[in-house]
C-alpha positions in Angstrom: 67.8 27.9 182.3 64.1 27.3 183.1 63.2 30.3 180.9 65.2 29.0 178.0 63.5 25.6 178.3 60.1 27.2 178.4 60.8 29.3 175.3 62.1 26.2 173.5 58.9 24.3 174.4 56.7 27.2 173.3 58.6 27.5 170.0 58.2 23.8 169.4 54.5 24.0 170.1 54.2 27.0 167.7 56.1 25.1 165.0 53.8 22.1 165.4 50.8 24.4 165.0 52.2 25.9 161.8 52.9 22.4 160.4 49.3 21.4 161.2 47.9 24.5 159.5 50.1 24.1 156.4 49.0 20.4 156.2 45.4 21.5 156.3 46.1 24.1 153.6 47.5 21.4 151.4 44.4 19.3 151.9 42.3 22.3 151.1 44.3 22.9 147.9 43.6 19.3 146.9 39.9 19.8 147.4 40.1 23.0 145.5 41.7 21.2 142.5 38.9 18.6 142.6 36.2 21.3 142.6 37.8 23.1 139.7 38.5 20.0 137.7 34.9 18.8 138.1 33.7 21.9 136.3 32.0 23.6 139.2 32.2 27.3 139.5 34.0 28.5 142.7 31.4 31.2 143.2 31.9 32.8 146.6 35.0 30.7 147.3 37.1 32.5 144.7 39.1 34.5 147.4 39.7 31.3 149.4 41.0 29.5 146.2 43.2 32.4 145.4 44.6 32.3 148.9 45.3 28.6 148.7 47.0 29.0 145.3 49.2 31.7 146.7 50.2 29.8 149.8 50.4 26.2 148.6 50.8 26.6 144.8 54.5 27.6 144.8 55.4 24.5 146.9 53.3 22.2 144.7 54.9 23.6 141.5 58.3 23.0 143.0 57.4 19.4 143.7 55.8 18.9 140.3 59.2 19.7 138.6 60.6 16.6 140.2 57.5 14.3 140.5 55.7 13.7 137.2 52.0 12.8 137.4 51.2 9.1 136.9 48.5 9.4 134.3 45.6 11.4 135.8 47.0 11.0 139.3 49.1 13.7 140.8 51.2 12.5 143.7 52.8 15.8 144.6 50.3 16.7 147.4 50.9 13.3 149.0 54.7 13.9 148.8 54.2 17.5 150.1 52.2 16.2 153.1 54.9 13.6 153.8 57.7 16.2 153.5 56.0 18.8 155.7 55.2 16.2 158.4 58.6 14.5 158.3 60.7 17.6 157.9 58.6 19.6 160.4 58.7 16.8 162.9 62.5 16.6 162.7 62.7 20.4 163.1 60.4 20.4 166.1 62.4 17.7 167.8 65.6 19.6 167.2 64.1 22.7 168.8 62.6 20.8 171.6 65.9 19.2 172.4 
């Protein structure tokens, strides 16, 4: 039983780390969109931007289907952060027990 409890705690910790990393990637994706919309050239950051678009872009495009922008303001990253934090927190608590 002790081994099972330890594995569950380790899995919960790993899931918390993944949630944190994905949240940071979402924030990075927002910064990327600001950089590109300001007209700046990505330069050496092109591979990083492609990575962010590949990892976060599909989730954002899914949310954008349901959340229309309010004028120039796109609320989908905010909703994405909320969904990742809330859903991930619930999932971690279920695993932790």
